[in-house]
C-alpha positions as CSV (number, residue, x, y, z in Angstrom):
1,X,109.4,91.5,143.7
2,X,107.9,90.8,147.1
3,X,108.1,87.4,148.7
4,X,104.7,85.7,149.2
5,X,104.4,85.7,153.0
6,X,101.5,83.3,152.9
7,X,103.9,80.6,151.9
8,X,106.4,81.3,154.7
9,X,106.8,79.9,158.2
10,X,108.8,83.0,159.2
11,X,107.9,84.6,162.5
12,X,108.6,87.9,160.8
13,X,110.0,88.7,157.4
14,X,111.9,91.8,156.4
15,X,112.4,92.2,152.7
16,X,114.8,95.0,151.7
17,X,115.6,96.3,148.3
18,X,119.3,95.9,148.9
19,X,121.7,95.0,151.7
20,X,125.5,94.9,152.0
21,X,125.0,91.7,154.0
22,X,121.8,90.3,155.4
23,X,123.7,88.3,157.9
24,X,125.5,91.4,159.2
25,X,122.3,93.4,159.3
26,X,120.3,90.7,161.1
27,X,123.1,90.0,163.6
28,X,123.2,93.7,164.4
29,X,119.4,94.1,164.8
30,X,118.4,90.7,166.4
31,X,118.9,91.4,170.1
32,X,118.5,95.2,169.8
33,X,115.0,94.8,168.3
34,X,114.0,91.7,170.2
35,X,113.6,89.6,167.1
36,X,112.0,86.2,167.5
37,X,113.1,82.7,166.4
38,X,112.6,82.2,162.6
39,X,112.8,85.9,161.8
40,X,114.0,86.3,158.1
41,X,115.8,89.0,156.3
42,X,115.6,88.8,152.5
43,X,117.0,90.8,149.6
44,X,117.5,90.3,145.8
45,X,120.6,92.5,145.9
46,X,123.4,91.8,148.3
47,X,126.4,94.1,147.6
48,X,128.9,92.7,150.0
49,X,127.9,89.2,151.0
50,X,130.2,87.0,152.9
51,X,130.9,83.3,152.4
52,X,132.9,80.9,154.5
53,X,136.5,81.7,155.3
54,X,135.9,85.4,154.7
55,X,135.3,85.0,151.0
56,X,133.1,87.6,149.2
57,X,129.7,86.6,147.7
58,X,128.2,89.0,145.1
59,X,125.6,88.8,142.3
60,X,124.0,91.3,140.0
61,X,120.7,92.8,141.2
62,X,117.9,90.4,140.8
63,X,120.1,87.5,139.9
64,X,120.1,85.8,143.2
65,X,118.3,85.7,146.6
66,X,120.1,86.3,149.9
67,X,118.1,85.2,153.0
68,X,119.2,85.2,156.6
69,X,117.3,83.4,159.3
70,X,117.5,84.0,163.0
71,X,117.4,80.8,165.1
72,X,116.9,81.0,168.8
73,X,117.0,77.2,169.6
74,X,115.3,76.3,172.9
75,X,114.1,73.0,174.4
76,X,110.5,72.6,175.7
77,X,111.6,73.8,179.1
78,X,113.0,77.1,177.7
79,X,116.6,76.2,178.2
80,X,119.1,76.5,175.3
81,X,121.4,73.7,174.0
82,X,125.0,73.9,174.9
83,X,127.2,75.5,172.3
84,X,128.7,72.2,170.9
85,X,125.1,71.1,170.0
86,X,124.8,74.1,167.6
87,X,127.3,72.6,165.2
88,X,124.5,70.7,163.5
89,X,122.6,73.9,162.5
90,X,124.6,74.8,159.3
91,X,124.5,71.1,158.3
92,X,120.7,71.1,158.9
93,X,120.4,74.2,156.8
94,X,122.5,72.7,153.9
95,X,120.3,69.6,154.0
96,X,117.1,71.7,153.9
97,X,118.3,73.8,151.0
98,X,119.3,70.8,149.0
99,X,115.9,69.3,149.6
100,X,114.2,72.6,148.4
101,X,116.3,72.7,145.2
102,X,115.8,69.0,144.6
103,X,112.0,69.7,144.4
104,X,112.4,71.9,141.4
105,X,115.1,69.9,139.7
106,X,113.9,66.3,140.0
107,X,116.1,63.7,138.5
108,X,119.2,65.7,139.0
109,X,122.0,65.0,141.5
110,X,121.3,67.6,144.2
111,X,122.9,67.5,147.6
112,X,125.4,69.3,149.8
113,X,129.1,69.4,150.0
114,X,130.1,69.3,153.7
115,X,129.4,71.4,155.6
116,X,126.9,73.4,153.6
117,X,127.5,74.2,149.9
118,X,124.6,72.9,147.8
119,X,125.5,71.4,144.4
120,X,123.6,70.5,141.3
121,X,125.5,67.8,139.3
122,X,128.7,69.0,141.0
123,X,128.2,72.7,140.5
124,X,127.4,75.1,143.3
125,X,124.0,76.8,143.4
126,X,123.8,77.8,147.0
127,X,126.1,78.6,149.9
128,X,125.3,78.9,153.6
129,X,127.1,80.8,156.4
130,X,126.1,80.4,160.1
131,X,127.1,83.0,162.7
132,X,126.6,83.1,166.4
133,X,125.1,86.3,167.7
134,X,127.6,88.4,169.7
135,X,125.4,87.9,172.8
136,X,125.3,84.1,172.2
137,X,121.5,84.2,172.3
138,X,121.0,82.8,168.9
139,X,122.4,81.9,165.5
140,X,121.9,83.6,162.2
141,X,122.0,81.3,159.2
142,X,122.5,83.1,155.9
143,X,122.0,81.5,152.5
144,X,122.6,82.7,148.9
145,X,120.6,81.0,146.1
146,X,121.6,81.6,142.5
147,X,118.2,81.9,140.8
148,X,118.2,84.1,137.6
149,X,122.0,84.3,137.1
150,X,123.0,83.9,133.5
151,X,126.1,81.9,132.3
152,X,128.0,85.2,131.9
153,X,127.2,86.2,135.4
154,X,128.4,83.1,137.1
155,X,131.4,83.9,139.3
156,X,133.3,80.7,138.5
157,X,132.9,77.8,136.0
158,X,132.0,75.5,138.9
159,X,128.9,77.6,139.8
160,X,125.3,77.3,138.4
161,X,121.9,78.8,138.9
162,X,118.3,77.7,138.5
163,X,118.1,79.5,135.1
164,X,121.4,78.0,133.9
165,X,119.9,74.6,134.8
166,X,117.1,75.3,132.4
167,X,114.3,76.4,134.6
168,X,112.0,79.3,133.6
169,X,112.7,81.3,136.7
170,X,109.9,83.7,137.8
171,X,108.7,85.1,141.1
172,X,106.6,82.1,141.8
173,X,109.5,79.7,141.4
174,X,111.7,81.8,143.6
175,X,109.0,81.9,146.2
176,X,108.5,78.1,146.1
177,X,112.2,77.4,146.6
178,X,112.6,79.8,149.5
179,X,109.4,78.7,151.2
180,X,110.4,75.1,150.9
181,X,113.8,75.9,152.4
182,X,112.3,77.8,155.3
183,X,109.8,75.1,156.1
184,X,112.5,72.3,155.8
185,X,114.8,74.3,158.1
186,X,112.1,74.9,160.7
187,X,110.9,71.3,160.7
188,X,114.4,69.8,161.0
189,X,115.4,72.2,163.8
190,X,112.2,71.4,165.6
191,X,112.8,67.6,165.3
192,X,116.4,68.1,166.5
193,X,115.4,70.1,169.6
194,X,112.4,67.8,170.2
195,X,114.9,64.9,170.5
196,X,117.0,66.8,173.0
197,X,119.5,67.9,170.4
198,X,120.3,64.3,169.6
199,X,121.1,64.1,165.9
200,X,120.7,60.3,165.8
201,X,117.3,60.1,167.6
202,X,115.9,63.0,165.7
203,X,116.7,61.6,162.3
204,X,118.8,64.6,161.5
205,X,122.0,62.6,161.1
206,X,120.5,60.0,158.8
207,X,118.9,62.8,156.7
208,X,122.3,64.6,156.4
209,X,124.1,61.4,155.5
210,X,121.6,60.7,152.7
211,X,122.1,64.2,151.3
212,X,125.8,64.7,151.7
213,X,127.6,64.4,148.4
214,X,131.0,64.4,150.2
215,X,130.6,61.0,151.7
216,X,132.4,58.3,149.8
217,X,134.5,60.8,147.9
218,X,138.3,61.4,148.0
219,X,138.8,64.8,149.6
220,X,141.4,67.4,150.5
221,X,140.5,69.3,153.6
222,X,142.3,72.7,154.2
223,X,142.3,72.9,158.0
224,X,142.3,76.1,160.0
225,X,145.9,75.5,161.1
226,X,147.1,75.6,157.5
227,X,147.6,71.9,157.0
228,X,145.8,69.7,154.5
229,X,144.1,66.5,155.3
230,X,143.8,64.0,152.4
231,X,141.7,60.9,152.5
232,X,138.2,59.5,151.9
233,X,135.2,61.1,153.6
234,X,133.4,58.1,155.3
235,X,130.8,59.5,157.7
236,X,129.3,62.4,159.7
237,X,129.9,61.8,163.3
238,X,127.3,62.4,166.1
239,X,128.4,66.1,166.3
240,X,128.1,66.7,162.6
241,X,131.8,66.6,162.0
242,X,133.2,65.1,158.8
243,X,135.0,61.8,159.3
244,X,138.0,61.3,157.0
245,X,139.9,58.1,156.7
246,X,143.5,58.1,155.5
247,X,145.1,55.5,153.2
248,X,145.7,53.2,156.2
249,X,142.1,53.4,157.4
250,X,142.8,55.6,160.4
251,X,140.0,58.2,160.9
252,X,139.9,61.8,162.0
253,X,136.8,64.0,162.6
254,X,137.0,67.5,161.2
255,X,134.9,70.3,162.8
256,X,135.9,73.0,160.3
257,X,137.7,73.2,157.0
258,X,137.5,73.9,153.3
259,X,136.7,70.7,151.5
260,X,137.7,69.9,147.9
261,X,136.2,66.9,146.2
262,X,139.1,65.2,144.3
263,X,138.0,64.2,140.8
């Protein structure tokens, strides 16, 4: 199928029949080809997709959408935000994807597990991976959306898809979800930059808090140094980091880690 470009806010859209990884391909081409902000690379068959922490992400041809978006964040004066302000981008993307999925699954519990896995009633329907371009001139935000995947095709019991959730998935529905995601991403990034990359003033922090299913949950966080932080997720700090409180009430902000919701 071909994505309905009339519904997209993409500056340019490249739809390919297959890709080993849309993130890898877009990262390689972005600067070489002078691609603009909000350039999108899309495929219905990604053969060697990558998730967080180097995990693989694969799906049968036509069962899922992989879409990578090039962001070249700039303020009105043309300057770029400092690197530590870019940490909100994957959280913004997770918030935007959750909102897009929520539109087609009203009445369901749809939100994101920090930092950017989108869940429907506790089961993962989408994952997001943000990567800085080697040149540092932009960020590629990749997302995978399980659309037509059958129960037999689900990679793990804790995954789901639009079809498994009972929707009659066709080209129009896939277009609607992807278009809503791209519009939501563009609008939220614009608001963030328009407020000087201030997540509080832009409303981005409040939006993310409202959509974050991790807040209020008991969590185990596998940290990059190999240790595990256990506690209760209580907030997202001004930099988009997850704030975890231990049993004594002492808090720690986590910038990166693999989060498990403790049942």
